[in-house]
C-alpha positions as a LaTeX table, in Angstrom:
\begin{tabular}{lrrr}
\hline
Residue & $x$ (\AA) & $y$ (\AA) & $z$ (\AA) \\
\hline
Met1 & $-0.04$ & $-0.03$ & 0.08 \\
Ser2 & 1.79 & 3.31 & $-1.11$ \\
Arg3 & 2.15 & 6.32 & 0.93 \\
Glu4 & 1.52 & 10.06 & $-0.01$ \\
Pro5 & 5.17 & 11.64 & $-0.40$ \\
Glu6 & 4.18 & 14.12 & 2.50 \\
Gln7 & 3.83 & 11.20 & 4.91 \\
Gly8 & 6.91 & 9.39 & 3.84 \\
Leu9 & 8.91 & 13.03 & 4.18 \\
Glu10 & 7.41 & 12.99 & 7.63 \\
Glu11 & 8.44 & 9.88 & 8.71 \\
Ala12 & 12.22 & 10.72 & 7.26 \\
Ile13 & 12.21 & 13.70 & 9.24 \\
Gly14 & 11.25 & 11.68 & 12.56 \\
Leu15 & 13.62 & 9.16 & 11.63 \\
Ala16 & 16.68 & 11.88 & 11.56 \\
Arg17 & 15.21 & 13.45 & 14.80 \\
Ala18 & 15.36 & 10.18 & 16.48 \\
Ile19 & 19.22 & 10.41 & 16.57 \\
Gly20 & 19.39 & 13.83 & 17.61 \\
Leu21 & 19.81 & 15.38 & 14.15 \\
His22 & 18.67 & 19.05 & 13.85 \\
Val23 & 16.47 & 19.07 & 10.86 \\
Val24 & 16.78 & 22.57 & 8.93 \\
Met25 & 14.87 & 21.57 & 5.67 \\
Gly26 & 12.84 & 18.99 & 4.16 \\
Glu27 & 11.52 & 18.73 & 0.68 \\
Val28 & 9.67 & 16.36 & $-1.33$ \\
Leu29 & 11.50 & 16.32 & $-5.00$ \\
Pro30 & 9.34 & 14.58 & $-7.99$ \\
Leu31 & 11.81 & 11.85 & $-9.46$ \\
Arg32 & 10.32 & 11.12 & $-13.01$ \\
Lys33 & 13.52 & 9.22 & $-14.24$ \\
Pro34 & 16.36 & 8.16 & $-11.89$ \\
Arg35 & 19.64 & 9.57 & $-13.09$ \\
Pro36 & 22.34 & 6.38 & $-12.74$ \\
Gln37 & 25.03 & 9.11 & $-11.56$ \\
Thr38 & 23.41 & 11.12 & $-8.93$ \\
Leu39 & 19.82 & 9.52 & $-9.00$ \\
Leu40 & 18.15 & 13.22 & $-9.10$ \\
Gly41 & 18.20 & 15.14 & $-11.92$ \\
Gly42 & 20.94 & 18.13 & $-12.80$ \\
Gly43 & 18.43 & 20.97 & $-11.78$ \\
Gln44 & 17.36 & 19.31 & $-8.50$ \\
Val45 & 21.27 & 18.52 & $-7.71$ \\
Ala46 & 22.06 & 22.46 & $-8.24$ \\
His47 & 19.02 & 23.45 & $-6.11$ \\
Leu48 & 20.09 & 21.33 & $-3.28$ \\
Ala49 & 23.66 & 22.42 & $-3.63$ \\
Gln50 & 22.35 & 26.02 & $-3.25$ \\
Gln51 & 20.47 & 25.17 & $-0.10$ \\
Val52 & 23.44 & 23.26 & 1.32 \\
Glu53 & 25.63 & 26.34 & 1.08 \\
Thr54 & 22.68 & 29.12 & 2.02 \\
Leu55 & 21.65 & 26.77 & 5.13 \\
Glu56 & 25.04 & 25.66 & 5.90 \\
Ile57 & 23.89 & 22.27 & 5.96 \\
Ala58 & 26.58 & 19.44 & 6.93 \\
Leu59 & 24.33 & 16.24 & 6.10 \\
Val60 & 21.83 & 15.76 & 3.58 \\
Ile61 & 19.88 & 12.29 & 3.70 \\
Val62 & 17.81 & 10.71 & 0.74 \\
Asp63 & 14.98 & 8.80 & 1.97 \\
Gly64 & 15.70 & 5.99 & $-0.54$ \\
Pro65 & 18.46 & 3.52 & $-1.68$ \\
Leu66 & 21.69 & 5.22 & $-3.11$ \\
Thr67 & 24.09 & 3.17 & $-5.00$ \\
Pro68 & 27.84 & 3.53 & $-3.72$ \\
Gly69 & 28.54 & 5.81 & $-7.12$ \\
Gln70 & 25.45 & 7.96 & $-6.60$ \\
Gln71 & 26.40 & 8.70 & $-2.97$ \\
Arg72 & 30.02 & 9.36 & $-3.99$ \\
Asn73 & 28.56 & 11.84 & $-6.89$ \\
Leu74 & 26.19 & 13.80 & $-4.83$ \\
Glu75 & 28.74 & 14.22 & $-1.88$ \\
Thr76 & 31.05 & 15.85 & $-4.77$ \\
Ala77 & 28.34 & 17.91 & $-6.17$ \\
Leu78 & 26.83 & 18.94 & $-2.62$ \\
Gly79 & 29.92 & 19.34 & $-0.97$ \\
Cys80 & 28.85 & 17.63 & 2.36 \\
Lys81 & 28.24 & 14.20 & 3.49 \\
Val82 & 25.32 & 12.04 & 1.91 \\
Ile83 & 23.57 & 9.25 & 3.37 \\
Asp84 & 20.47 & 7.14 & 2.14 \\
Arg85 & 17.57 & 5.43 & 4.20 \\
Thr86 & 19.70 & 2.32 & 4.91 \\
Gly87 & 22.40 & 4.31 & 6.31 \\
Leu88 & 20.31 & 6.57 & 8.53 \\
Ile89 & 18.36 & 3.34 & 10.16 \\
Leu90 & 21.53 & 1.38 & 10.62 \\
Glu91 & 23.00 & 4.80 & 12.49 \\
Ile92 & 19.73 & 4.64 & 14.70 \\
Phe93 & 20.20 & 1.10 & 15.19 \\
Gly94 & 23.75 & 1.52 & 16.42 \\
Ala95 & 22.94 & 4.13 & 18.65 \\
Arg96 & 20.21 & 2.41 & 20.36 \\
Ala97 & 21.20 & $-1.29$ & 20.85 \\
Arg98 & 22.18 & $-1.91$ & 24.62 \\
Thr99 & 22.40 & $-5.77$ & 24.79 \\
Arg100 & 25.42 & $-7.82$ & 23.46 \\
Glu101 & 23.24 & $-9.62$ & 20.95 \\
Gly102 & 21.70 & $-6.33$ & 19.75 \\
Arg103 & 25.09 & $-4.94$ & 19.35 \\
Leu104 & 26.46 & $-7.82$ & 17.68 \\
Gln105 & 23.40 & $-7.50$ & 15.19 \\
Val106 & 23.88 & $-3.96$ & 14.48 \\
Glu107 & 27.76 & $-4.31$ & 13.69 \\
Leu108 & 27.17 & $-7.14$ & 11.44 \\
Ala109 & 24.40 & $-5.25$ & 9.52 \\
His110 & 26.88 & $-2.12$ & 9.26 \\
Leu111 & 29.77 & $-4.01$ & 7.93 \\
Thr112 & 27.29 & $-5.79$ & 5.54 \\
Tyr113 & 26.36 & $-2.57$ & 4.38 \\
Gln114 & 29.96 & $-0.87$ & 4.39 \\
Arg115 & 31.47 & $-3.85$ & 2.29 \\
Ser116 & 28.91 & $-3.11$ & $-0.46$ \\
Arg117 & 30.42 & 0.67 & $-0.28$ \\
Leu118 & 34.29 & $-0.05$ & $-0.71$ \\
Val119 & 34.92 & 1.71 & $-3.76$ \\
Arg120 & 37.90 & 3.91 & $-5.01$ \\
Ser121 & 36.70 & 7.09 & $-3.45$ \\
Trp122 & 39.51 & 7.98 & $-1.02$ \\
Thr123 & 43.24 & 8.25 & $-1.80$ \\
His124 & 44.11 & 5.60 & 1.02 \\
Leu125 & 42.40 & 3.01 & $-0.98$ \\
Glu126 & 44.88 & 3.31 & $-3.49$ \\
Arg127 & 47.85 & 2.78 & $-1.33$ \\
Gln128 & 50.15 & $-0.16$ & $-1.90$ \\
Arg129 & 51.26 & $-2.08$ & 1.22 \\
Gly130 & 54.57 & $-4.04$ & 0.05 \\
Gly131 & 55.95 & $-7.35$ & 1.65 \\
Ala132 & 59.68 & $-7.94$ & 2.84 \\
Gly133 & 62.40 & $-9.77$ & 1.77 \\
Phe134 & 61.62 & $-12.71$ & $-0.81$ \\
Leu135 & 57.97 & $-11.87$ & $-0.26$ \\
Gly136 & 58.29 & $-8.31$ & $-1.09$ \\
Gly137 & 56.28 & $-7.16$ & $-3.97$ \\
Pro138 & 53.07 & $-5.14$ & $-4.92$ \\
Gly139 & 51.35 & $-6.64$ & $-2.18$ \\
Glu140 & 47.52 & $-5.78$ & $-1.22$ \\
Arg141 & 46.00 & $-2.89$ & $-2.30$ \\
Gln142 & 44.26 & $-0.77$ & 0.71 \\
Leu143 & 40.82 & $-1.39$ & $-0.79$ \\
Glu144 & 41.50 & $-5.30$ & $-0.72$ \\
Ile145 & 42.90 & $-4.99$ & 2.95 \\
Asp146 & 39.69 & $-3.29$ & 3.92 \\
Arg147 & 37.55 & $-5.84$ & 2.05 \\
Arg148 & 39.47 & $-8.97$ & 3.75 \\
Leu149 & 39.22 & $-7.30$ & 7.22 \\
Ile150 & 35.59 & $-6.77$ & 6.80 \\
Asp151 & 35.17 & $-10.23$ & 5.93 \\
Glu152 & 36.96 & $-11.67$ & 8.89 \\
Arg153 & 34.98 & $-9.34$ & 11.28 \\
Ile154 & 31.71 & $-10.63$ & 9.69 \\
Ala155 & 32.75 & $-14.28$ & 9.92 \\
Arg156 & 33.61 & $-13.92$ & 13.84 \\
Ile157 & 30.53 & $-12.15$ & 14.39 \\
Lys158 & 28.27 & $-14.56$ & 12.78 \\
Leu159 & 29.96 & $-17.06$ & 15.12 \\
Glu160 & 29.18 & $-15.04$ & 18.16 \\
Leu161 & 25.65 & $-14.89$ & 17.11 \\
Thr162 & 25.40 & $-18.55$ & 16.68 \\
Asp163 & 26.38 & $-18.66$ & 20.25 \\
Val164 & 23.81 & $-16.01$ & 21.16 \\
Val165 & 20.97 & $-17.83$ & 19.06 \\
Arg166 & 22.03 & $-21.10$ & 20.73 \\
Thr167 & 21.64 & $-19.27$ & 24.18 \\
Arg168 & 18.32 & $-17.97$ & 23.22 \\
Thr169 & 17.06 & $-21.24$ & 21.96 \\
Leu170 & 17.95 & $-23.04$ & 25.50 \\
His171 & 15.90 & $-20.24$ & 27.30 \\
Arg172 & 13.05 & $-20.64$ & 24.85 \\
Glu173 & 13.33 & $-24.35$ & 25.45 \\
Ser174 & 13.34 & $-23.94$ & 29.34 \\
Arg175 & 10.26 & $-21.62$ & 28.93 \\
Glu176 & 8.45 & $-24.48$ & 27.11 \\
Arg177 & 9.17 & $-26.85$ & 29.88 \\
Val178 & 7.40 & $-24.43$ & 32.14 \\
Pro179 & 5.46 & $-23.69$ & 29.72 \\
Tyr180 & 3.64 & $-20.42$ & 29.44 \\
Pro181 & 2.01 & $-19.04$ & 26.47 \\
Ile182 & 4.17 & $-16.22$ & 24.85 \\
Val183 & 2.37 & $-13.14$ & 23.51 \\
Ala184 & 4.42 & $-11.25$ & 20.99 \\
Leu185 & 3.94 & $-7.46$ & 20.47 \\
Val186 & 4.46 & $-6.23$ & 16.96 \\
Gly187 & 3.91 & $-3.19$ & 15.05 \\
Tyr188 & 5.21 & $-0.29$ & 13.09 \\
Thr189 & 7.76 & 1.82 & 14.86 \\
Asn190 & 6.42 & 4.46 & 17.25 \\
Ala191 & 3.04 & 2.67 & 17.22 \\
Gly192 & 3.29 & 2.76 & 21.24 \\
Lys193 & 4.28 & $-0.90$ & 21.89 \\
Ser194 & 6.69 & $-0.25$ & 24.63 \\
Thr195 & 4.03 & 2.04 & 26.26 \\
Leu196 & 1.60 & $-0.61$ & 26.09 \\
Phe197 & 3.98 & $-3.16$ & 27.39 \\
Asn198 & 4.61 & $-1.05$ & 30.32 \\
Arg199 & 0.90 & $-0.97$ & 31.01 \\
Leu200 & 0.29 & $-4.63$ & 30.65 \\
Thr201 & 3.14 & $-5.34$ & 32.68 \\
Arg202 & 3.98 & $-2.27$ & 35.09 \\
Ala203 & 7.31 & $-2.41$ & 33.79 \\
Glu204 & 9.54 & 0.51 & 33.10 \\
Val205 & 11.13 & $-0.30$ & 29.54 \\
Lys206 & 11.91 & 2.92 & 27.85 \\
Ala207 & 9.05 & 4.42 & 26.13 \\
Ala208 & 9.60 & 7.71 & 23.74 \\
Asp209 & 7.67 & 9.39 & 21.33 \\
Met210 & 10.20 & 8.62 & 18.65 \\
Leu211 & 10.86 & 6.04 & 15.90 \\
Phe212 & 12.80 & 2.94 & 17.17 \\
Ala213 & 12.91 & 3.64 & 20.83 \\
Thr214 & 13.12 & $-0.02$ & 21.51 \\
Leu215 & 15.45 & $-2.27$ & 19.78 \\
Asp216 & 16.32 & $-5.11$ & 22.31 \\
Pro217 & 13.65 & $-7.68$ & 22.97 \\
Thr218 & 11.96 & $-7.59$ & 26.64 \\
Met219 & 10.10 & $-10.13$ & 28.10 \\
Arg220 & 7.73 & $-10.20$ & 31.19 \\
Ala221 & 5.06 & $-12.41$ & 32.81 \\
Ile222 & 1.83 & $-11.02$ & 32.94 \\
Glu223 & $-1.70$ & $-12.35$ & 34.58 \\
Leu224 & $-4.59$ & $-12.77$ & 32.35 \\
Pro225 & $-8.09$ & $-12.73$ & 33.14 \\
Gly226 & $-8.74$ & $-16.33$ & 35.16 \\
Gly227 & $-5.36$ & $-16.09$ & 36.79 \\
Arg228 & $-3.52$ & $-17.69$ & 33.99 \\
Thr229 & 0.15 & $-16.48$ & 33.42 \\
Ala230 & 1.66 & $-15.46$ & 29.95 \\
Ile231 & 4.83 & $-14.29$ & 28.72 \\
Ile232 & 4.71 & $-11.02$ & 26.87 \\
Ser233 & 7.58 & $-9.93$ & 24.70 \\
Asp234 & 8.27 & $-6.41$ & 23.33 \\
Thr235 & 10.22 & $-6.52$ & 19.95 \\
Val236 & 11.73 & $-3.96$ & 17.61 \\
Gly237 & 9.39 & $-1.87$ & 15.80 \\
Phe238 & 8.92 & $-2.62$ & 11.79 \\
Ile239 & 9.27 & 0.18 & 8.96 \\
Ser240 & 8.64 & 0.48 & 5.35 \\
Asn241 & 11.65 & $-0.48$ & 2.93 \\
Leu242 & 13.54 & $-2.17$ & 6.46 \\
Pro243 & 16.98 & $-2.46$ & 4.99 \\
Thr244 & 17.42 & $-5.99$ & 3.78 \\
Gln245 & 20.78 & $-6.17$ & 5.84 \\
Leu246 & 18.66 & $-5.75$ & 9.17 \\
Val247 & 15.92 & $-8.12$ & 8.40 \\
Ala248 & 18.61 & $-10.89$ & 8.42 \\
Ala249 & 20.88 & $-9.44$ & 11.14 \\
Phe250 & 17.89 & $-9.18$ & 13.50 \\
Arg251 & 16.16 & $-12.56$ & 12.65 \\
Ala252 & 17.44 & $-14.14$ & 16.23 \\
Thr253 & 15.94 & $-11.36$ & 18.18 \\
Leu254 & 12.58 & $-11.67$ & 16.17 \\
Glu255 & 12.61 & $-15.64$ & 16.87 \\
Glu256 & 10.52 & $-14.48$ & 19.68 \\
Val257 & 7.63 & $-13.68$ & 17.02 \\
Leu258 & 7.93 & $-17.06$ & 15.47 \\
Ala259 & 7.67 & $-18.86$ & 18.90 \\
Ala260 & 4.59 & $-16.85$ & 20.09 \\
Asp261 & 1.05 & $-18.41$ & 20.66 \\
Val262 & $-0.50$ & $-15.01$ & 19.84 \\
Leu263 & 0.76 & $-11.87$ & 17.87 \\
Leu264 & $-0.23$ & $-8.60$ & 19.16 \\
His265 & $-0.31$ & $-6.23$ & 16.48 \\
Val266 & $-0.26$ & $-2.67$ & 17.73 \\
Arg267 & $-1.35$ & $-0.02$ & 15.53 \\
Asp268 & $-1.37$ & 3.87 & 15.79 \\
Ala269 & $-4.95$ & 4.37 & 15.13 \\
Ser270 & $-3.82$ & 8.33 & 15.04 \\
Ala271 & $-1.44$ & 7.88 & 11.99 \\
Pro272 & $-3.04$ & 8.87 & 8.91 \\
Asp273 & $-1.13$ & 6.07 & 7.07 \\
Thr274 & $-2.01$ & 3.55 & 9.52 \\
Ala275 & $-3.41$ & 1.01 & 6.80 \\
Ala276 & $-0.01$ & 1.30 & 5.01 \\
Gln277 & 1.92 & 0.92 & 8.31 \\
Ala278 & 0.02 & $-2.44$ & 9.03 \\
Ala279 & 0.69 & $-3.68$ & 5.44 \\
Asp280 & 4.18 & $-3.06$ & 6.13 \\
Val281 & 4.14 & $-5.05$ & 9.23 \\
Ala282 & 2.33 & $-8.01$ & 7.54 \\
Ser283 & 5.27 & $-7.77$ & 4.76 \\
Val284 & 8.08 & $-8.12$ & 7.10 \\
Leu285 & 6.33 & $-11.03$ & 9.24 \\
Glu286 & 5.81 & $-12.70$ & 6.09 \\
Glu287 & 9.68 & $-12.46$ & 5.34 \\
Leu288 & 10.43 & $-13.53$ & 8.85 \\
Gly289 & 8.44 & $-16.99$ & 8.05 \\
Val290 & 5.29 & $-16.22$ & 9.97 \\
Thr291 & 2.90 & $-18.63$ & 8.22 \\
Arg292 & $-0.38$ & $-17.19$ & 7.00 \\
Gly293 & $-3.18$ & $-18.19$ & 9.41 \\
Glu294 & $-0.71$ & $-20.24$ & 11.72 \\
Val295 & $-0.90$ & $-17.62$ & 14.74 \\
Pro296 & $-3.99$ & $-15.70$ & 15.90 \\
Ile297 & $-3.34$ & $-12.08$ & 15.42 \\
Val298 & $-5.28$ & $-9.69$ & 18.00 \\
Glu299 & $-5.19$ & $-6.20$ & 16.63 \\
Ala300 & $-5.04$ & $-2.95$ & 19.06 \\
Met301 & $-5.84$ & $-0.08$ & 17.80 \\
Asn302 & $-3.66$ & 2.33 & 19.93 \\
Lys303 & $-3.58$ & 6.06 & 20.45 \\
Val304 & $-7.32$ & 6.74 & 20.59 \\
Asp305 & $-6.88$ & 9.36 & 23.18 \\
Arg306 & $-5.75$ & 11.38 & 20.29 \\
Leu307 & $-8.75$ & 11.15 & 18.08 \\
Thr308 & $-11.75$ & 13.29 & 17.73 \\
Pro309 & $-15.24$ & 11.76 & 18.81 \\
Glu310 & $-16.00$ & 11.55 & 14.85 \\
Gln311 & $-12.81$ & 9.65 & 14.08 \\
Arg312 & $-13.62$ & 7.15 & 17.17 \\
Ala313 & $-16.94$ & 6.32 & 15.64 \\
Arg314 & $-15.70$ & 5.78 & 12.17 \\
Leu315 & $-13.04$ & 3.38 & 13.89 \\
Ala316 & $-15.38$ & 1.49 & 15.67 \\
Asp317 & $-17.61$ & 0.82 & 12.72 \\
Gly318 & $-14.97$ & 0.04 & 10.32 \\
Pro319 & $-13.67$ & $-3.48$ & 9.44 \\
Ala320 & $-10.96$ & $-5.09$ & 11.50 \\
Gly321 & $-8.51$ & $-4.72$ & 8.71 \\
Ala322 & $-6.19$ & $-7.21$ & 7.12 \\
Gly323 & $-3.90$ & $-9.57$ & 8.67 \\
Ile324 & $-0.82$ & $-11.29$ & 7.31 \\
Gly325 & $-1.06$ & $-12.01$ & 3.71 \\
Gly326 & $-4.41$ & $-10.17$ & 3.38 \\
Glu327 & $-5.98$ & $-12.79$ & 5.91 \\
Gly328 & $-8.50$ & $-11.30$ & 8.43 \\
Ile329 & $-7.21$ & $-11.04$ & 12.14 \\
Ala330 & $-8.68$ & $-12.90$ & 14.98 \\
Ala331 & $-10.01$ & $-9.75$ & 16.94 \\
Arg332 & $-9.58$ & $-6.15$ & 17.32 \\
Val333 & $-9.72$ & $-3.85$ & 20.25 \\
Val334 & $-9.55$ & 0.01 & 20.81 \\
Val335 & $-7.08$ & 0.94 & 23.30 \\
Ser336 & $-5.14$ & 3.61 & 24.67 \\
Ala337 & $-1.80$ & 2.70 & 26.22 \\
Leu338 & $-1.21$ & 6.13 & 27.80 \\
Thr339 & $-4.63$ & 6.19 & 29.43 \\
Gly340 & $-5.33$ & 2.74 & 30.21 \\
Glu341 & $-8.57$ & 2.69 & 28.06 \\
Gly342 & $-9.59$ & $-0.80$ & 26.42 \\
Ile343 & $-6.60$ & $-2.73$ & 28.51 \\
Glu344 & $-9.14$ & $-4.91$ & 30.44 \\
Ala345 & $-10.93$ & $-5.95$ & 27.21 \\
Leu346 & $-7.27$ & $-6.49$ & 25.52 \\
Leu347 & $-6.32$ & $-8.88$ & 28.21 \\
Gln348 & $-9.72$ & $-10.53$ & 27.79 \\
Leu349 & $-9.09$ & $-11.19$ & 23.85 \\
Leu350 & $-5.75$ & $-12.50$ & 24.53 \\
Ser351 & $-6.70$ & $-14.84$ & 27.29 \\
Glu352 & $-9.67$ & $-16.14$ & 24.65 \\
Gln353 & $-7.04$ & $-16.37$ & 21.95 \\
Ile354 & $-4.38$ & $-18.23$ & 24.12 \\
Gly355 & $-7.27$ & $-20.60$ & 25.35 \\
Arg356 & $-8.38$ & $-21.47$ & 21.79 \\
Asp357 & $-6.61$ & $-25.03$ & 22.33 \\
Leu358 & $-7.57$ & $-25.86$ & 25.96 \\
Gln359 & $-9.52$ & $-28.68$ & 27.14 \\
Ser360 & $-11.65$ & $-29.07$ & 30.31 \\
Tyr361 & $-10.38$ & $-31.55$ & 32.98 \\
Glu362 & $-12.19$ & $-32.89$ & 36.10 \\
Ile363 & $-9.28$ & $-33.22$ & 38.91 \\
Glu364 & $-9.72$ & $-34.28$ & 42.46 \\
Leu365 & $-6.83$ & $-33.45$ & 44.80 \\
Pro366 & $-6.38$ & $-34.11$ & 48.55 \\
Pro367 & $-6.93$ & $-30.82$ & 50.43 \\
Glu368 & $-3.49$ & $-30.59$ & 51.97 \\
Asp369 & $-2.24$ & $-30.54$ & 48.12 \\
Gly370 & $-1.79$ & $-26.88$ & 48.21 \\
Ala371 & 1.07 & $-26.99$ & 45.51 \\
Ala372 & $-0.83$ & $-29.05$ & 43.01 \\
Leu373 & $-3.77$ & $-26.66$ & 43.15 \\
Ser374 & $-1.22$ & $-23.59$ & 42.80 \\
Trp375 & 0.19 & $-25.22$ & 39.70 \\
Leu376 & $-3.31$ & $-25.54$ & 38.24 \\
Tyr377 & $-4.13$ & $-21.85$ & 38.84 \\
Arg378 & $-0.78$ & $-20.56$ & 37.07 \\
His379 & $-0.86$ & $-22.92$ & 34.11 \\
Gly380 & $-4.60$ & $-23.21$ & 33.42 \\
Glu381 & $-8.05$ & $-21.70$ & 33.68 \\
Val382 & $-9.69$ & $-22.70$ & 36.88 \\
Val383 & $-13.52$ & $-23.13$ & 35.83 \\
Ala384 & $-15.12$ & $-24.55$ & 39.18 \\
Arg385 & $-13.87$ & $-25.64$ & 42.48 \\
Ser386 & $-15.75$ & $-27.51$ & 45.07 \\
Asp387 & $-15.46$ & $-30.06$ & 48.02 \\
Thr388 & $-16.44$ & $-33.81$ & 47.49 \\
Glu389 & $-18.29$ & $-35.73$ & 50.22 \\
Ser390 & $-14.83$ & $-37.76$ & 50.74 \\
Gly391 & $-13.28$ & $-34.43$ & 51.72 \\
Arg392 & $-11.13$ & $-34.08$ & 48.42 \\
Val393 & $-11.03$ & $-30.77$ & 46.41 \\
Ala394 & $-12.80$ & $-31.16$ & 42.92 \\
Val395 & $-11.21$ & $-28.87$ & 40.51 \\
Thr396 & $-12.76$ & $-28.18$ & 36.96 \\
Val397 & $-9.86$ & $-27.03$ & 34.93 \\
Arg398 & $-9.06$ & $-25.68$ & 31.35 \\
Leu399 & $-5.67$ & $-27.18$ & 30.46 \\
Arg400 & $-3.46$ & $-27.98$ & 27.34 \\
Pro401 & $-3.43$ & $-31.74$ & 26.81 \\
Ala402 & 0.58 & $-31.37$ & 27.36 \\
Asp403 & $-0.08$ & $-29.36$ & 30.49 \\
His404 & $-2.27$ & $-32.15$ & 31.69 \\
Gly405 & 0.07 & $-34.81$ & 31.06 \\
Arg406 & 3.03 & $-32.76$ & 32.85 \\
Phe407 & 0.34 & $-32.27$ & 35.78 \\
Leu408 & $-0.08$ & $-35.95$ & 36.16 \\
Lys409 & 3.60 & $-36.73$ & 36.09 \\
Leu410 & 4.38 & $-33.82$ & 38.79 \\
His411 & 1.77 & $-34.18$ & 40.99 \\
Gly412 & $-0.48$ & $-37.37$ & 40.27 \\
Gly413 & $-4.15$ & $-36.69$ & 40.43 \\
Gln414 & $-7.36$ & $-38.33$ & 38.83 \\
Gly415 & $-9.47$ & $-36.90$ & 35.93 \\
Gly416 & $-9.54$ & $-36.59$ & 32.26 \\
Pro417 & $-11.35$ & $-34.59$ & 29.54 \\
Glu418 & $-14.52$ & $-33.52$ & 31.14 \\
Ser419 & $-17.54$ & $-35.42$ & 29.00 \\
Gly420 & $-18.50$ & $-33.00$ & 26.07 \\
Gln421 & $-16.44$ & $-30.11$ & 27.33 \\
Gly422 & $-13.31$ & $-30.51$ & 25.43 \\
Gly423 & $-11.97$ & $-27.16$ & 23.63 \\
Gly424 & $-12.12$ & $-26.93$ & 19.94 \\
Pro425 & $-9.12$ & $-26.82$ & 17.80 \\
Gly426 & $-6.79$ & $-23.82$ & 18.54 \\
Gln427 & $-3.51$ & $-22.24$ & 17.94 \\
Gly428 & $-0.56$ & $-23.45$ & 20.05 \\
Arg429 & 2.86 & $-24.00$ & 20.13 \\
\hline
\end{tabular}
């Protein structure tokens, strides 16, 4: 879904401000026919050069891809540094990553991008580094040395990331042995995911009104209606034209999305291009390998506190929207992470979607077995509880079949699926 040029310009300005750049001008330039040398036409380049000189601009950002040659030619013509959209997003990621995994992934993306830009544009790349003794000779050109050093560093980072992925896999396997269902927050950058995460978990994850405020994954436990526990994961925000280097580099971070039982798609209901943003999120999810229809999606229309009464009415009456690949979403709820509006309804929807594969079991326990009863409350939905004539505690609980098997191994007990009460097919891991 295409965006209006003005909306794209506003987003690019937001990206620039996200790393503390002072934006002195922004302009939409019509591009009828891309020029292989400079991308822009000669008149447009001259216009920009005049603006750079008049406003004393130190950096020009082109909101689109530039070839290494185009970047070099524009820098020469404008007399200042020029970067493209990919370079800008990489700078943001480099400034924001905090965990070891995040920093490694950012460095990998930077190096992959940098390697493609090793061109003979600087004099030091023409230097010769000769050998000694009988090994003397022309040696490697500096360009070749730079490329070799980058390749060696990329190989080392990939090895380190393999260890990080292995550790993350072990952590995920340990959670599956618990197991708690996982809710993964996804959405366009600055849609309010971290604010909603903080509201749901009472955590203090950095939340700011800027693009890419969150880069490193954060996970917390939350209690759903009925007393069941789930794990909610805050992930990096998506964006249109996400650099391919970052999609590959952050695959390990976004593996939490692939392991999720429910995706909570947070949308900025106040954004004029919210539909286009939703389409971009769906596209990135498909790139990551989220199979169409495999995971239920709950859509949270956030920031409704910014809407007028008329806009809120249209939102409530409108269609639920498209999910991955055009598939309909499981449910939609209107919320404000800032004020707390709609949070209880959201938690109820998450509980319903997680419980789609639950079956009902009748279990009897001795009254002194508080540990077993507590386990049932943590891992299932206790529907009813009563005392039998023999003095035992009868519990009707909705559990996953795998959880019921684990309960019997851990605590013993009696009971099977309640007659006629088995849950229907659902979406589980």
